[in-house]
Each structure stands twice: as structure tokens, then as C-alpha cells.
C-alpha angles and dihedrals in degrees: 000000000000116000110244111235115207119221121000131345116211120196108210132035104210126105093303099043094039099050092044089052089054093048090051092051090051085061093049097251122147108242131193114193118197115200139146137140113264112258096239101053121147120248092248096044129096124208098237131039090218090065089070098032124128087232095216117182108182115192095218132063112273090203138017093260133114088240093054091048089052093045090054088071095055095111088065088060092045091053091050092050091052092048087054101039109017129243115003096164099265115141139149111255136178118261125220120182123201144176145114104033125089117244127047095250096044096043097059139058138185114247119209091214125126105261133162136177134214107218098225094201088060093046093050092052098044104037096076093052090046093049092049093046088050090055100256111154103227118198115196099218139087128240116254096187141339130208135186115251116204094216102030109033107236138003120204123197112208134203095244089064096259130109137208136209120213139168094210124038127177122197108215098151099120115213090005096063095089090053087061098038112021093180094074115123115288088237087075105085137156139230139179117250127193138185138179113243109215118199094216134028105258111265092213089068116082103245129315114314140132108267105195136168115254086240130013113229087205092078093058091048092051090050093057095040094109090062098049118124096183138016117286131191136185140173127229113200110228140130135195135177111269120180108309088335139036142254113240128200132350120240115191126190118187120182130194120266133023101285120105093216124186124318112270118249109286093219093051093048093049090051091051093045093052091043090052093048091051092051093059116073094231093048099053098092092042102047096084096049113123120246138124123261120247121189135181139178111257128202115217138167116235087204092059088238117109119226108249122155144038123333111243113252098009113097115216092009119120139172132211112180148088096081120172094197100020097175093056099034102041098057094051096042098045095074092050093051092045089055091048092050101047120006098072129194124048095344094055089047089049093049089052093049089051091051089052090048087056089052093255137103096063107093093166088068096054114095133170 
């Protein structure tokens, strides 16, 4: 017989699942979080895309939308989380944008804009401890399948041979969400991301700062993903501090269709990443730097709108994924989704209205 789980069950313990779990605990709701690395992961792969993310938190809107304006206030939420739970990796850093002009010095400029970064190596190390201290029940397994149960909400079969029953389930498993629920909107797609992990911050750069392209080509590739006829890859030349070292480059591979597929060969991806860095003026002196490749599956929305809210026709089943700027969007949306999930009454209705004002919460209106 399946074990009954009180409160909310979250599938996925990365950035989205972890911050949603903390938001639910702030409201006093019992939370069970199911998360574990798949057994057949490649040696160069990591379980969660957030673990190798640049962690950028701009303090200004990246677009003229209500969601972008809300996301520009994400640093306030990160500071509050750190006051409550201790270090999570958030810190203010200098921002240097580059692109277009030959020569490292001429191709870059400091921007006096409010900018912060969440060091994803710190977050990955600290989040499990923070979740446990907050009273989140963490189950180290992955969900093999889930089914609607007429009398008991949802039943989840786990890789450790057990199962759970829950009235409320949230899919926050990133690129693996569609594997568990194929009927999600076609706008939710997946890609493979890769970076180089440098042991030390490059000495040729003047002090730890975030060096980012003025515009990421990845965004345009994601927007046209629905029309791809063959796989396409590109490299955005960027670098951020990460632990004692840095993350360099951002390789993106998008395949046609909705299936995640197998990880691309690491050797091939590393060669493409280094070639892509060397082809961009700012990346030329950085392309040869030694460091292992790390890659992960990424969920994105080809519509530009993340999937946040209830799944139509599936009572008690929610989704929280597909972010284009996760470290800015997730921390400000998690409290709203938590309220919609568990507080009930006028507050829950108000949270849903706010999500809809942000262009979210209506998954049946998101296409490909």
C-alpha cells in the first residue's frame, strides 16, 4: 500500500523545487521533496541545470513585461532568504559586458547597474542542509511514474521501490518534467547546456566580476526551437566567479521535437565550446584555459513564458518550470505559487490572479 504524504509533494530538488519548498514551509505547509540523480548519468553530467548556472540576478527589467519588472526585485528575496537560512551564494558583483570589438580591453565595458550573482556551487552545497533544517522531508529517489487516483489525488512510484500518495503534486523537475507528464504544453522544450569549470579565476581578468555578452544568442535559438529541422548549437562567451574558480562559456544544443534525448558526446561538446569561444574576440585568450566540461539538461519555454500553475484537467497537479532567467524569476514566483497551493480562500485566489497578471498560471493557453 502506498504511503500517504501530507501537504505538498515536489518532484525535483533544484532551484525551482528547493525555493518552492522553502516558500511552502514559510506558510507552515508540510512538504516532501523527491530528488535524486538518475542512475545512468554520464561522467561529465550534473543532475540539475541550476548547479552549473551563471546565477545572474540583474537589478533591472530585462524586458518590458510585468514578469520582468517583478524579477528585477529578485535580489530582495535572495537577501531575505539568506537572513532566514544563512548563506545561499547570493552576492553583489561587478558586471562587465562585452562583444563586437576586437581586443579584450576594447571589447568590454563596466556597467554601473545593480547586478548580483548566486554562486551555484554554494547553493548546491547549502540547499540540502537548509531544506532539512526548514523541516522539508527529502526523499533521495526519482519518480518512475505518476498516476491520478480518483479517491486519493496522485500516486507516485519511486526508484527505491516505494510509492507515495499525495493530494497536491508539483513538477519542478526541469527538463525531466515532460518524461513524467508528456501532455504538458508543446512550448515546454529541452536543451543541453555545457560550461567549462575553471579551478581558478583567470588572472588576465581584472578582479572577480561577471563578464557577460551584451545579448545571449541562446535566447533567440530557444524562441525558434519549434521550427528546427535539425539539431543546432551555439556558444555564448561569458564567465562568472564560481567557488574558488569560474564557469566559462555557455554551449547550448537544441534538438528538433519534444524529446530530451541522450546527452551529446562530451568530447565533441568541449571542442565546439572552445572553438566557439575562440571565434569571439573576447573569448580568444580564454578558450585554451584548462578545465573539465560540465553539462546538464535544461528546460525552457519557446514562448518565453515559464510554466507556472495548475495543469488543466488534473486536479491537484501543478508545474513550476521552463524559466528563461531562473535565478531572477524563481525566487519571486515561488511565494506566489506557494500561496496558491496551500493558503486557500481569498489569499489563494489573489495569488492566482497575480500570476495571471504576470502572464502565467494558464497552461492551456501556452502553445509551441
